[in-house]
Backbone atoms as SQL, in Angstrom:
CREATE TABLE atoms (id INTEGER PRIMARY KEY, chain TEXT, resi INTEGER, resn TEXT, atom TEXT, x REAL, y REAL, z REAL);
INSERT INTO atoms VALUES
  (1, 'A', 1, 'MET', 'N', -5.223, 39.925, 44.739),
  (2, 'A', 1, 'MET', 'CA', -4.235, 40.312, 45.723),
  (3, 'A', 1, 'MET', 'C', -4.066, 39.215, 46.763),
  (4, 'A', 2, 'LYS', 'N', -5.183, 38.585, 47.133),
  (5, 'A', 2, 'LYS', 'CA', -5.132, 37.512, 48.120),
  (6, 'A', 2, 'LYS', 'C', -4.226, 36.383, 47.655),
  (7, 'A', 3, 'ASN', 'N', -4.319, 36.028, 46.371),
  (8, 'A', 3, 'ASN', 'CA', -3.487, 34.948, 45.830),
  (9, 'A', 3, 'ASN', 'C', -2.007, 35.304, 45.855),
  (10, 'A', 4, 'LYS', 'N', -1.687, 36.576, 45.592),
  (11, 'A', 4, 'LYS', 'CA', -0.286, 37.010, 45.619),
  (12, 'A', 4, 'LYS', 'C', 0.281, 36.901, 47.031),
  (13, 'A', 5, 'LYS', 'N', -0.484, 37.319, 48.019),
  (14, 'A', 5, 'LYS', 'CA', -0.026, 37.227, 49.412),
  (15, 'A', 5, 'LYS', 'C', 0.175, 35.772, 49.809),
  (16, 'A', 6, 'ARG', 'N', -0.764, 34.911, 49.422),
  (17, 'A', 6, 'ARG', 'CA', -0.652, 33.488, 49.736),
  (18, 'A', 6, 'ARG', 'C', 0.580, 32.888, 49.073),
  (19, 'A', 7, 'PHE', 'N', 0.846, 33.310, 47.844),
  (20, 'A', 7, 'PHE', 'CA', 2.010, 32.816, 47.117),
  (21, 'A', 7, 'PHE', 'C', 3.297, 33.211, 47.840),
  (22, 'A', 8, 'VAL', 'N', 3.377, 34.453, 48.280),
  (23, 'A', 8, 'VAL', 'CA', 4.572, 34.921, 48.979),
  (24, 'A', 8, 'VAL', 'C', 4.777, 34.133, 50.272),
  (25, 'A', 9, 'ILE', 'N', 3.724, 33.930, 51.017),
  (26, 'A', 9, 'ILE', 'CA', 3.822, 33.167, 52.266),
  (27, 'A', 9, 'ILE', 'C', 4.254, 31.730, 51.975),
  (28, 'A', 10, 'ASP', 'N', 3.601, 31.094, 51.004),
  (29, 'A', 10, 'ASP', 'CA', 3.953, 29.713, 50.654),
  (30, 'A', 10, 'ASP', 'C', 5.388, 29.617, 50.146),
  (31, 'A', 11, 'SER', 'N', 5.828, 30.630, 49.395),
  (32, 'A', 11, 'SER', 'CA', 7.198, 30.636, 48.868),
  (33, 'A', 11, 'SER', 'C', 8.216, 30.735, 49.993),
  (34, 'A', 12, 'GLU', 'N', 7.939, 31.576, 50.972),
  (35, 'A', 12, 'GLU', 'CA', 8.861, 31.718, 52.105),
  (36, 'A', 12, 'GLU', 'C', 8.954, 30.422, 52.898),
  (37, 'A', 13, 'ILE', 'N', 7.832, 29.771, 53.088),
  (38, 'A', 13, 'ILE', 'CA', 7.826, 28.483, 53.798),
  (39, 'A', 13, 'ILE', 'C', 8.611, 27.448, 53.006),
  (40, 'A', 14, 'ALA', 'N', 8.368, 27.381, 51.697),
  (41, 'A', 14, 'ALA', 'CA', 9.064, 26.409, 50.847),
  (42, 'A', 14, 'ALA', 'C', 10.561, 26.673, 50.824),
  (43, 'A', 15, 'ALA', 'N', 10.960, 27.948, 50.819),
  (44, 'A', 15, 'ALA', 'CA', 12.389, 28.294, 50.767),
  (45, 'A', 15, 'ALA', 'C', 13.132, 27.802, 52.004),
  (46, 'A', 16, 'GLU', 'N', 12.438, 27.671, 53.101),
  (47, 'A', 16, 'GLU', 'CA', 13.057, 27.213, 54.347),
  (48, 'A', 16, 'GLU', 'C', 12.974, 25.698, 54.520),
  (49, 'A', 17, 'ASN', 'N', 12.289, 25.024, 53.628),
  (50, 'A', 17, 'ASN', 'CA', 12.091, 23.578, 53.727),
  (51, 'A', 17, 'ASN', 'C', 13.357, 22.860, 53.256),
  (52, 'A', 18, 'VAL', 'N', 14.092, 22.294, 54.212),
  (53, 'A', 18, 'VAL', 'CA', 15.383, 21.654, 53.915),
  (54, 'A', 18, 'VAL', 'C', 15.201, 20.459, 52.976),
  (55, 'A', 19, 'ASP', 'N', 14.179, 19.657, 53.198),
  (56, 'A', 19, 'ASP', 'CA', 13.945, 18.485, 52.348),
  (57, 'A', 19, 'ASP', 'C', 13.648, 18.908, 50.908),
  (58, 'A', 20, 'LEU', 'N', 12.842, 19.930, 50.756),
  (59, 'A', 20, 'LEU', 'CA', 12.523, 20.430, 49.411),
  (60, 'A', 20, 'LEU', 'C', 13.779, 20.965, 48.730),
  (61, 'A', 21, 'ARG', 'N', 14.613, 21.706, 49.443),
  (62, 'A', 21, 'ARG', 'CA', 15.857, 22.226, 48.870),
  (63, 'A', 21, 'ARG', 'C', 16.781, 21.086, 48.453),
  (64, 'A', 22, 'ARG', 'N', 16.837, 20.027, 49.246),
  (65, 'A', 22, 'ARG', 'CA', 17.660, 18.863, 48.904),
  (66, 'A', 22, 'ARG', 'C', 17.152, 18.232, 47.606),
  (67, 'A', 23, 'LYS', 'N', 15.849, 18.078, 47.488),
  (68, 'A', 23, 'LYS', 'CA', 15.261, 17.493, 46.276),
  (69, 'A', 23, 'LYS', 'C', 15.501, 18.377, 45.056),
  (70, 'A', 24, 'LEU', 'N', 15.388, 19.685, 45.228),
  (71, 'A', 24, 'LEU', 'CA', 15.638, 20.599, 44.112),
  (72, 'A', 24, 'LEU', 'C', 17.090, 20.516, 43.654),
  (73, 'A', 25, 'LYS', 'N', 18.026, 20.500, 44.614),
  (74, 'A', 25, 'LYS', 'CA', 19.444, 20.393, 44.255),
  (75, 'A', 25, 'LYS', 'C', 19.714, 19.088, 43.514),
  (76, 'A', 26, 'TYR', 'N', 19.117, 18.001, 43.981),
  (77, 'A', 26, 'TYR', 'CA', 19.298, 16.707, 43.327),
  (78, 'A', 26, 'TYR', 'C', 18.780, 16.773, 41.887),
  (79, 'A', 27, 'ASN', 'N', 17.597, 17.310, 41.707),
  (80, 'A', 27, 'ASN', 'CA', 17.005, 17.368, 40.370),
  (81, 'A', 27, 'ASN', 'C', 17.768, 18.311, 39.448),
  (82, 'A', 28, 'ILE', 'N', 18.298, 19.381, 39.972),
  (83, 'A', 28, 'ILE', 'CA', 19.120, 20.280, 39.156),
  (84, 'A', 28, 'ILE', 'C', 20.383, 19.562, 38.707),
  (85, 'A', 29, 'ARG', 'N', 20.997, 18.798, 39.606),
  (86, 'A', 29, 'ARG', 'CA', 22.189, 18.021, 39.220),
  (87, 'A', 29, 'ARG', 'C', 21.835, 17.004, 38.144),
  (88, 'A', 30, 'GLN', 'N', 20.695, 16.331, 38.290),
  (89, 'A', 30, 'GLN', 'CA', 20.261, 15.354, 37.291),
  (90, 'A', 30, 'GLN', 'C', 20.057, 16.025, 35.929),
  (91, 'A', 31, 'TYR', 'N', 19.471, 17.198, 35.950),
  (92, 'A', 31, 'TYR', 'CA', 19.261, 17.942, 34.712),
  (93, 'A', 31, 'TYR', 'C', 20.606, 18.274, 34.073),
  (94, 'A', 32, 'ASP', 'N', 21.535, 18.787, 34.896),
  (95, 'A', 32, 'ASP', 'CA', 22.858, 19.155, 34.368),
  (96, 'A', 32, 'ASP', 'C', 23.559, 17.962, 33.732),
  (97, 'A', 33, 'VAL', 'N', 23.470, 16.809, 34.378),
  (98, 'A', 33, 'VAL', 'CA', 24.095, 15.595, 33.842),
  (99, 'A', 33, 'VAL', 'C', 23.431, 15.202, 32.519),
  (100, 'A', 34, 'ALA', 'N', 22.102, 15.217, 32.489),
  (101, 'A', 34, 'ALA', 'CA', 21.374, 14.841, 31.273),
  (102, 'A', 34, 'ALA', 'C', 21.655, 15.834, 30.147),
  (103, 'A', 35, 'PHE', 'N', 21.725, 17.120, 30.479),
  (104, 'A', 35, 'PHE', 'CA', 22.020, 18.139, 29.465),
  (105, 'A', 35, 'PHE', 'C', 23.392, 17.893, 28.854),
  (106, 'A', 36, 'GLN', 'N', 24.373, 17.660, 29.708),
  (107, 'A', 36, 'GLN', 'CA', 25.726, 17.431, 29.208),
  (108, 'A', 36, 'GLN', 'C', 25.800, 16.158, 28.369),
  (109, 'A', 37, 'ALA', 'N', 25.092, 15.119, 28.807),
  (110, 'A', 37, 'ALA', 'CA', 25.072, 13.870, 28.035),
  (111, 'A', 37, 'ALA', 'C', 24.458, 14.107, 26.659),
  (112, 'A', 38, 'GLY', 'N', 23.390, 14.886, 26.614),
  (113, 'A', 38, 'GLY', 'CA', 22.760, 15.203, 25.336),
  (114, 'A', 38, 'GLY', 'C', 23.678, 16.010, 24.445),
  (115, 'A', 39, 'LEU', 'N', 24.357, 16.959, 25.045),
  (116, 'A', 39, 'LEU', 'CA', 25.297, 17.788, 24.298),
  (117, 'A', 39, 'LEU', 'C', 26.437, 16.954, 23.729),
  (118, 'A', 40, 'ASN', 'N', 26.906, 16.005, 24.509),
  (119, 'A', 40, 'ASN', 'CA', 28.024, 15.158, 24.081),
  (120, 'A', 40, 'ASN', 'C', 27.647, 14.192, 22.957),
  (121, 'A', 41, 'ARG', 'N', 26.352, 13.981, 22.747),
  (122, 'A', 41, 'ARG', 'CA', 25.913, 13.070, 21.685),
  (123, 'A', 41, 'ARG', 'C', 26.205, 13.637, 20.301),
  (124, 'A', 42, 'PHE', 'N', 26.414, 14.941, 20.230),
  (125, 'A', 42, 'PHE', 'CA', 26.612, 15.600, 18.939),
  (126, 'A', 42, 'PHE', 'C', 27.990, 16.235, 18.888),
  (127, 'A', 43, 'SER', 'N', 28.719, 15.927, 17.853),
  (128, 'A', 43, 'SER', 'CA', 30.076, 16.474, 17.747),
  (129, 'A', 43, 'SER', 'C', 30.100, 17.789, 16.968),
  (130, 'A', 44, 'ASP', 'N', 29.168, 17.970, 16.053),
  (131, 'A', 44, 'ASP', 'CA', 29.175, 19.160, 15.211),
  (132, 'A', 44, 'ASP', 'C', 27.945, 20.024, 15.530),
  (133, 'A', 45, 'HIS', 'N', 28.102, 20.887, 16.519),
  (134, 'A', 45, 'HIS', 'CA', 26.967, 21.705, 16.964),
  (135, 'A', 45, 'HIS', 'C', 26.520, 22.703, 15.904),
  (136, 'A', 46, 'ASP', 'N', 27.453, 23.196, 15.103),
  (137, 'A', 46, 'ASP', 'CA', 27.075, 24.135, 14.041),
  (138, 'A', 46, 'ASP', 'C', 26.183, 23.447, 12.997),
  (139, 'A', 47, 'ALA', 'N', 26.522, 22.219, 12.648),
  (140, 'A', 47, 'ALA', 'CA', 25.696, 21.468, 11.691),
  (141, 'A', 47, 'ALA', 'C', 24.316, 21.193, 12.281),
  (142, 'A', 48, 'LEU', 'N', 24.287, 20.913, 13.572),
  (143, 'A', 48, 'LEU', 'CA', 23.010, 20.657, 14.245),
  (144, 'A', 48, 'LEU', 'C', 22.138, 21.917, 14.252),
  (145, 'A', 49, 'ARG', 'N', 22.747, 23.065, 14.536),
  (146, 'A', 49, 'ARG', 'CA', 22.004, 24.327, 14.510),
  (147, 'A', 49, 'ARG', 'C', 21.458, 24.601, 13.101),
  (148, 'A', 50, 'LYS', 'N', 22.283, 24.348, 12.095),
  (149, 'A', 50, 'LYS', 'CA', 21.860, 24.557, 10.706),
  (150, 'A', 50, 'LYS', 'C', 20.695, 23.644, 10.358),
  (151, 'A', 51, 'ARG', 'N', 20.796, 22.393, 10.786),
  (152, 'A', 51, 'ARG', 'CA', 19.708, 21.439, 10.514),
  (153, 'A', 51, 'ARG', 'C', 18.414, 21.884, 11.199),
  (154, 'A', 52, 'ALA', 'N', 18.528, 22.334, 12.432),
  (155, 'A', 52, 'ALA', 'CA', 17.341, 22.804, 13.160),
  (156, 'A', 52, 'ALA', 'C', 16.739, 24.030, 12.478),
  (157, 'A', 53, 'SER', 'N', 17.593, 24.941, 12.031),
  (158, 'A', 53, 'SER', 'CA', 17.130, 26.138, 11.340),
  (159, 'A', 53, 'SER', 'C', 16.434, 25.775, 10.027),
  (160, 'A', 54, 'ASP', 'N', 17.011, 24.845, 9.281),
  (161, 'A', 54, 'ASP', 'CA', 16.405, 24.399, 8.026),
  (162, 'A', 54, 'ASP', 'C', 15.042, 23.750, 8.272),
  (163, 'A', 55, 'LEU', 'N', 14.971, 22.949, 9.315),
  (164, 'A', 55, 'LEU', 'CA', 13.706, 22.292, 9.653),
  (165, 'A', 55, 'LEU', 'C', 12.647, 23.318, 10.035),
  (166, 'A', 56, 'LYS', 'N', 13.044, 24.305, 10.825),
  (167, 'A', 56, 'LYS', 'CA', 12.119, 25.373, 11.206),
  (168, 'A', 56, 'LYS', 'C', 11.612, 26.096, 9.971),
  (169, 'A', 57, 'ASP', 'N', 12.519, 26.433, 9.046),
  (170, 'A', 57, 'ASP', 'CA', 12.118, 27.115, 7.814),
  (171, 'A', 57, 'ASP', 'C', 11.127, 26.273, 7.010),
  (172, 'A', 58, 'LYS', 'N', 11.375, 24.977, 6.956),
  (173, 'A', 58, 'LYS', 'CA', 10.484, 24.072, 6.211),
  (174, 'A', 58, 'LYS', 'C', 9.095, 24.054, 6.843),
  (175, 'A', 59, 'VAL', 'N', 9.060, 23.928, 8.149),
  (176, 'A', 59, 'VAL', 'CA', 7.771, 23.868, 8.841),
  (177, 'A', 59, 'VAL', 'C', 7.011, 25.175, 8.661),
  (178, 'A', 60, 'VAL', 'N', 7.690, 26.300, 8.837),
  (179, 'A', 60, 'VAL', 'CA', 7.022, 27.595, 8.699),
  (180, 'A', 60, 'VAL', 'C', 6.497, 27.786, 7.277),
  (181, 'A', 61, 'SER', 'N', 7.248, 27.345, 6.284),
  (182, 'A', 61, 'SER', 'CA', 6.803, 27.536, 4.900),
  (183, 'A', 61, 'SER', 'C', 5.662, 26.597, 4.518),
  (184, 'A', 62, 'HIS', 'N', 5.442, 25.562, 5.299),
  (185, 'A', 62, 'HIS', 'CA', 4.329, 24.630, 5.045),
  (186, 'A', 62, 'HIS', 'C', 3.426, 24.528, 6.271),
  (187, 'A', 63, 'LEU', 'N', 3.346, 25.616, 7.023),
  (188, 'A', 63, 'LEU', 'CA', 2.618, 25.594, 8.291),
  (189, 'A', 63, 'LEU', 'C', 1.163, 25.175, 8.121),
  (190, 'A', 64, 'ASP', 'N', 0.527, 25.614, 7.035),
  (191, 'A', 64, 'ASP', 'CA', -0.873, 25.252, 6.816),
  (192, 'A', 64, 'ASP', 'C', -1.055, 23.736, 6.785),
  (193, 'A', 65, 'GLU', 'N', -0.153, 23.033, 6.143),
  (194, 'A', 65, 'GLU', 'CA', -0.231, 21.570, 6.061),
  (195, 'A', 65, 'GLU', 'C', 0.028, 20.924, 7.429),
  (196, 'A', 66, 'TYR', 'N', 1.048, 21.445, 8.133),
  (197, 'A', 66, 'TYR', 'CA', 1.383, 20.862, 9.434),
  (198, 'A', 66, 'TYR', 'C', 0.293, 21.102, 10.474),
  (199, 'A', 67, 'LEU', 'N', -0.377, 22.244, 10.400),
  (200, 'A', 67, 'LEU', 'CA', -1.464, 22.508, 11.347),
  (201, 'A', 67, 'LEU', 'C', -2.629, 21.554, 11.121),
  (202, 'A', 68, 'VAL', 'N', -2.957, 21.293, 9.861),
  (203, 'A', 68, 'VAL', 'CA', -4.034, 20.340, 9.554),
  (204, 'A', 68, 'VAL', 'C', -3.639, 18.943, 10.035),
  (205, 'A', 69, 'GLU', 'N', -2.382, 18.568, 9.828),
  (206, 'A', 69, 'GLU', 'CA', -1.897, 17.272, 10.301),
  (207, 'A', 69, 'GLU', 'C', -1.943, 17.194, 11.823),
  (208, 'A', 70, 'PHE', 'N', -1.558, 18.280, 12.487),
  (209, 'A', 70, 'PHE', 'CA', -1.626, 18.318, 13.947),
  (210, 'A', 70, 'PHE', 'C', -3.060, 18.123, 14.418),
  (211, 'A', 71, 'GLU', 'N', -3.995, 18.842, 13.799),
  (212, 'A', 71, 'GLU', 'CA', -5.398, 18.721, 14.196),
  (213, 'A', 71, 'GLU', 'C', -5.876, 17.279, 14.043),
  (214, 'A', 72, 'LYS', 'N', -5.562, 16.669, 12.921),
  (215, 'A', 72, 'LYS', 'CA', -5.971, 15.284, 12.670),
  (216, 'A', 72, 'LYS', 'C', -5.444, 14.357, 13.765),
  (217, 'A', 73, 'ASN', 'N', -4.165, 14.487, 14.099),
  (218, 'A', 73, 'ASN', 'CA', -3.564, 13.630, 15.128),
  (219, 'A', 73, 'ASN', 'C', -4.110, 13.939, 16.515),
  (220, 'A', 74, 'ALA', 'N', -4.313, 15.209, 16.804),
  (221, 'A', 74, 'ALA', 'CA', -4.836, 15.592, 18.118),
  (222, 'A', 74, 'ALA', 'C', -6.250, 15.052, 18.313),
  (223, 'A', 75, 'VAL', 'N', -7.089, 15.197, 17.303),
  (224, 'A', 75, 'VAL', 'CA', -8.468, 14.699, 17.373),
  (225, 'A', 75, 'VAL', 'C', -8.465, 13.178, 17.509),
  (226, 'A', 76, 'ALA', 'N', -7.591, 12.507, 16.774),
  (227, 'A', 76, 'ALA', 'CA', -7.495, 11.041, 16.862),
  (228, 'A', 76, 'ALA', 'C', -7.085, 10.591, 18.259),
  (229, 'A', 77, 'ASN', 'N', -6.402, 11.467, 18.990),
  (230, 'A', 77, 'ASN', 'CA', -5.977, 11.146, 20.350),
  (231, 'A', 77, 'ASN', 'C', -6.928, 11.705, 21.409),
  (232, 'A', 78, 'GLY', 'N', -8.117, 12.137, 20.985),
  (233, 'A', 78, 'GLY', 'CA', -9.141, 12.550, 21.931),
  (234, 'A', 78, 'GLY', 'C', -9.170, 14.030, 22.276),
  (235, 'A', 79, 'SER', 'N', -8.361, 14.824, 21.609),
  (236, 'A', 79, 'SER', 'CA', -8.356, 16.267, 21.873),
  (237, 'A', 79, 'SER', 'C', -9.355, 16.968, 20.970),
  (238, 'A', 80, 'LYS', 'N', -9.687, 18.178, 21.352),
  (239, 'A', 80, 'LYS', 'CA', -10.532, 19.031, 20.523),
  (240, 'A', 80, 'LYS', 'C', -9.689, 20.235, 20.126),
  (241, 'A', 81, 'VAL', 'N', -9.659, 20.551, 18.859),
  (242, 'A', 81, 'VAL', 'CA', -8.871, 21.667, 18.352),
  (243, 'A', 81, 'VAL', 'C', -9.826, 22.783, 17.947),
  (244, 'A', 82, 'LEU', 'N', -9.556, 23.976, 18.428),
  (245, 'A', 82, 'LEU', 'CA', -10.348, 25.152, 18.070),
  (246, 'A', 82, 'LEU', 'C', -9.482, 26.080, 17.242),
  (247, 'A', 83, 'TRP', 'N', -10.066, 26.642, 16.200),
  (248, 'A', 83, 'TRP', 'CA', -9.330, 27.542, 15.314),
  (249, 'A', 83, 'TRP', 'C', -9.840, 28.957, 15.527),
  (250, 'A', 84, 'ALA', 'N', -8.925, 29.901, 15.575),
  (251, 'A', 84, 'ALA', 'CA', -9.276, 31.313, 15.708),
  (252, 'A', 84, 'ALA', 'C', -8.631, 32.095, 14.564),
  (253, 'A', 85, 'GLN', 'N', -9.372, 33.033, 14.028),
  (254, 'A', 85, 'GLN', 'CA', -8.872, 33.847, 12.919),
  (255, 'A', 85, 'GLN', 'C', -7.965, 34.980, 13.397),
  (256, 'A', 86, 'ASP', 'N', -8.178, 35.424, 14.648),
  (257, 'A', 86, 'ASP', 'CA', -7.382, 36.526, 15.171),
  (258, 'A', 86, 'ASP', 'C', -7.367, 36.466, 16.695),
  (259, 'A', 87, 'LYS', 'N', -6.673, 37.425, 17.320),
  (260, 'A', 87, 'LYS', 'CA', -6.523, 37.400, 18.769),
  (261, 'A', 87, 'LYS', 'C', -7.858, 37.566, 19.487),
  (262, 'A', 88, 'ASP', 'N', -8.744, 38.383, 18.952),
  (263, 'A', 88, 'ASP', 'CA', -10.043, 38.581, 19.603),
  (264, 'A', 88, 'ASP', 'C', -10.853, 37.290, 19.627),
  (265, 'A', 89, 'GLU', 'N', -10.820, 36.574, 18.515),
  (266, 'A', 89, 'GLU', 'CA', -11.546, 35.300, 18.449),
  (267, 'A', 89, 'GLU', 'C', -10.898, 34.268, 19.377),
  (268, 'A', 90, 'ALA', 'N', -9.586, 34.269, 19.463),
  (269, 'A', 90, 'ALA', 'CA', -8.886, 33.342, 20.365),
  (270, 'A', 90, 'ALA', 'C', -9.249, 33.634, 21.818),
  (271, 'A', 91, 'ILE', 'N', -9.241, 34.904, 22.187),
  (272, 'A', 91, 'ILE', 'CA', -9.605, 35.283, 23.556),
  (273, 'A', 91, 'ILE', 'C', -11.045, 34.887, 23.841),
  (274, 'A', 92, 'ALA', 'N', -11.926, 35.108, 22.881),
  (275, 'A', 92, 'ALA', 'CA', -13.340, 34.754, 23.066),
  (276, 'A', 92, 'ALA', 'C', -13.500, 33.245, 23.269),
  (277, 'A', 93, 'LEU', 'N', -12.777, 32.448, 22.489),
  (278, 'A', 93, 'LEU', 'CA', -12.856, 30.991, 22.636),
  (279, 'A', 93, 'LEU', 'C', -12.388, 30.560, 24.029),
  (280, 'A', 94, 'VAL', 'N', -11.261, 31.102, 24.462),
  (281, 'A', 94, 'VAL', 'CA', -10.716, 30.731, 25.771),
  (282, 'A', 94, 'VAL', 'C', -11.649, 31.175, 26.890),
  (283, 'A', 95, 'THR', 'N', -12.086, 32.424, 26.853),
  (284, 'A', 95, 'THR', 'CA', -12.932, 32.917, 27.941),
  (285, 'A', 95, 'THR', 'C', -14.293, 32.225, 27.953),
  (286, 'A', 96, 'ASP', 'N', -14.833, 31.886, 26.798),
  (287, 'A', 96, 'ASP', 'CA', -16.103, 31.142, 26.759),
  (288, 'A', 96, 'ASP', 'C', -15.957, 29.794, 27.467),
  (289, 'A', 97, 'ILE', 'N', -14.872, 29.103, 27.190),
  (290, 'A', 97, 'ILE', 'CA', -14.637, 27.809, 27.849),
  (291, 'A', 97, 'ILE', 'C', -14.527, 28.002, 29.356),
  (292, 'A', 98, 'LEU', 'N', -13.741, 28.984, 29.762),
  (293, 'A', 98, 'LEU', 'CA', -13.528, 29.212, 31.196),
  (294, 'A', 98, 'LEU', 'C', -14.835, 29.578, 31.898),
  (295, 'A', 99, 'LEU', 'N', -15.628, 30.424, 31.271),
  (296, 'A', 99, 'LEU', 'CA', -16.903, 30.823, 31.877),
  (297, 'A', 99, 'LEU', 'C', -17.898, 29.666, 31.892),
  (298, 'A', 100, 'ASN', 'N', -17.964, 28.908, 30.806),
  (299, 'A', 100, 'ASN', 'CA', -18.889, 27.766, 30.757),
  (300, 'A', 100, 'ASN', 'C', -18.537, 26.703, 31.792),
  (301, 'A', 101, 'GLU', 'N', -17.252, 26.545, 32.069),
  (302, 'A', 101, 'GLU', 'CA', -16.799, 25.552, 33.041),
  (303, 'A', 101, 'GLU', 'C', -16.728, 26.126, 34.459),
  (304, 'A', 102, 'GLU', 'N', -17.123, 27.398, 34.594),
  (305, 'A', 102, 'GLU', 'CA', -17.127, 28.089, 35.890),
  (306, 'A', 102, 'GLU', 'C', -15.756, 28.042, 36.574),
  (307, 'A', 103, 'VAL', 'N', -14.724, 28.299, 35.793),
  (308, 'A', 103, 'VAL', 'CA', -13.351, 28.306, 36.295),
  (309, 'A', 103, 'VAL', 'C', -13.150, 29.538, 37.168),
  (310, 'A', 104, 'GLU', 'N', -12.489, 29.333, 38.301),
  (311, 'A', 104, 'GLU', 'CA', -12.224, 30.448, 39.218),
  (312, 'A', 104, 'GLU', 'C', -10.774, 30.905, 39.176),
  (313, 'A', 105, 'LEU', 'N', -9.864, 29.981, 38.872),
  (314, 'A', 105, 'LEU', 'CA', -8.453, 30.323, 38.863),
  (315, 'A', 105, 'LEU', 'C', -7.779, 29.597, 37.712),
  (316, 'A', 106, 'VAL', 'N', -6.962, 30.326, 36.965),
  (317, 'A', 106, 'VAL', 'CA', -6.254, 29.757, 35.825),
  (318, 'A', 106, 'VAL', 'C', -4.768, 29.692, 36.151),
  (319, 'A', 107, 'VAL', 'N', -4.177, 28.531, 35.924),
  (320, 'A', 107, 'VAL', 'CA', -2.737, 28.363, 36.050),
  (321, 'A', 107, 'VAL', 'C', -2.223, 28.073, 34.662),
  (322, 'A', 108, 'LYS', 'N', -1.331, 28.933, 34.168),
  (323, 'A', 108, 'LYS', 'CA', -0.837, 28.788, 32.806),
  (324, 'A', 108, 'LYS', 'C', 0.621, 28.391, 32.827),
  (325, 'A', 109, 'SER', 'N', 1.009, 27.704, 31.780),
  (326, 'A', 109, 'SER', 'CA', 2.436, 27.482, 31.580),
  (327, 'A', 109, 'SER', 'C', 2.992, 28.739, 30.929),
  (328, 'A', 110, 'LYS', 'N', 4.279, 28.842, 30.911),
  (329, 'A', 110, 'LYS', 'CA', 4.895, 30.009, 30.281),
  (330, 'A', 110, 'LYS', 'C', 4.625, 29.930, 28.787),
  (331, 'A', 111, 'SER', 'N', 3.986, 30.956, 28.288),
  (332, 'A', 111, 'SER', 'CA', 3.631, 30.956, 26.874),
  (333, 'A', 111, 'SER', 'C', 3.680, 32.370, 26.338),
  (334, 'A', 112, 'MET', 'N', 4.392, 32.552, 25.259),
  (335, 'A', 112, 'MET', 'CA', 4.424, 33.861, 24.623),
  (336, 'A', 112, 'MET', 'C', 3.082, 34.181, 23.972),
  (337, 'A', 113, 'LEU', 'N', 2.345, 33.149, 23.588),
  (338, 'A', 113, 'LEU', 'CA', 1.069, 33.384, 22.933),
  (339, 'A', 113, 'LEU', 'C', 0.137, 34.184, 23.825),
  (340, 'A', 114, 'SER', 'N', 0.049, 33.815, 25.100),
  (341, 'A', 114, 'SER', 'CA', -0.852, 34.536, 25.994),
  (342, 'A', 114, 'SER', 'C', -0.427, 35.994, 26.127),
  (343, 'A', 115, 'GLU', 'N', 0.876, 36.263, 26.064),
  (344, 'A', 115, 'GLU', 'CA', 1.365, 37.643, 26.093),
  (345, 'A', 115, 'GLU', 'C', 1.035, 38.359, 24.787),
  (346, 'A', 116, 'GLU', 'N', 1.240, 37.682, 23.668),
  (347, 'A', 116, 'GLU', 'CA', 1.038, 38.305, 22.356),
  (348, 'A', 116, 'GLU', 'C', -0.406, 38.717, 22.120),
  (349, 'A', 117, 'ILE', 'N', -1.352, 37.927, 22.617),
  (350, 'A', 117, 'ILE', 'CA', -2.764, 38.264, 22.383),
  (351, 'A', 117, 'ILE', 'C', -3.378, 38.981, 23.585),
  (352, 'A', 118, 'HIS', 'N', -2.575, 39.260, 24.603),
  (353, 'A', 118, 'HIS', 'CA', -3.023, 39.966, 25.807),
  (354, 'A', 118, 'HIS', 'C', -4.094, 39.180, 26.564),
  (355, 'A', 119, 'LEU', 'N', -3.936, 37.866, 26.583),
  (356, 'A', 119, 'LEU', 'CA', -4.889, 37.010, 27.288),
  (357, 'A', 119, 'LEU', 'C', -4.863, 37.264, 28.789),
  (358, 'A', 120, 'ASN', 'N', -3.692, 37.529, 29.347),
  (359, 'A', 120, 'ASN', 'CA', -3.586, 37.742, 30.792),
  (360, 'A', 120, 'ASN', 'C', -4.508, 38.870, 31.264),
  (361, 'A', 121, 'GLU', 'N', -4.531, 39.959, 30.502),
  (362, 'A', 121, 'GLU', 'CA', -5.385, 41.088, 30.877),
  (363, 'A', 121, 'GLU', 'C', -6.857, 40.687, 30.882),
  (364, 'A', 122, 'GLU', 'N', -7.261, 39.889, 29.911),
  (365, 'A', 122, 'GLU', 'CA', -8.649, 39.434, 29.857),
  (366, 'A', 122, 'GLU', 'C', -8.983, 38.531, 31.048),
  (367, 'A', 123, 'LEU', 'N', -8.042, 37.668, 31.396),
  (368, 'A', 123, 'LEU', 'CA', -8.252, 36.777, 32.549),
  (369, 'A', 123, 'LEU', 'C', -8.329, 37.585, 33.837),
  (370, 'A', 124, 'GLU', 'N', -7.540, 38.635, 33.938),
  (371, 'A', 124, 'GLU', 'CA', -7.591, 39.503, 35.122),
  (372, 'A', 124, 'GLU', 'C', -8.948, 40.190, 35.216),
  (373, 'A', 125, 'LYS', 'N', -9.474, 40.658, 34.069),
  (374, 'A', 125, 'LYS', 'CA', -10.799, 41.303, 34.062),
  (375, 'A', 125, 'LYS', 'C', -11.870, 40.342, 34.573),
  (376, 'A', 126, 'LEU', 'N', -11.687, 39.044, 34.293),
  (377, 'A', 126, 'LEU', 'CA', -12.646, 38.048, 34.737),
  (378, 'A', 126, 'LEU', 'C', -12.379, 37.597, 36.181),
  (379, 'A', 127, 'GLY', 'N', -11.292, 38.093, 36.762),
  (380, 'A', 127, 'GLY', 'CA', -10.941, 37.731, 38.136),
  (381, 'A', 127, 'GLY', 'C', -10.393, 36.328, 38.258),
  (382, 'A', 128, 'MET', 'N', -9.816, 35.807, 37.166),
  (383, 'A', 128, 'MET', 'CA', -9.325, 34.425, 37.166),
  (384, 'A', 128, 'MET', 'C', -7.842, 34.322, 37.466),
  (385, 'A', 129, 'VAL', 'N', -7.123, 35.427, 37.404),
  (386, 'A', 129, 'VAL', 'CA', -5.723, 35.476, 37.800),
  (387, 'A', 129, 'VAL', 'C', -5.529, 36.741, 38.595),
  (388, 'A', 130, 'SER', 'N', -4.490, 36.725, 39.416),
  (389, 'A', 130, 'SER', 'CA', -4.264, 37.945, 40.217),
  (390, 'A', 130, 'SER', 'C', -2.971, 38.601, 39.815);
């Protein structure tokens, strides 16, 4: 609860910060320009969607191969890859790491995976998110 109150206070302060609002507006404009430039690079959006869909289908149908390739590349770049057979094992792996590292607060990116395996609830039980 303390973190939520702090967030609300910090958000109200940030919302009134004229310099921050100016920077946000600038970056939103930059994004809009870059998005439009990217969109303009392709003349046939339907063909592009079809190509993306075909690629997705290919990857999903050979996911076992791509996951092994990902692990190989990730390890070669200094990462450690952990495999879980199900949501319970995934939650156990994550919470073990957090507890071993004595983590007090977790900041996550937006991820459907954490919702699908109910990771947020487990983190709340550990008092790592509010």
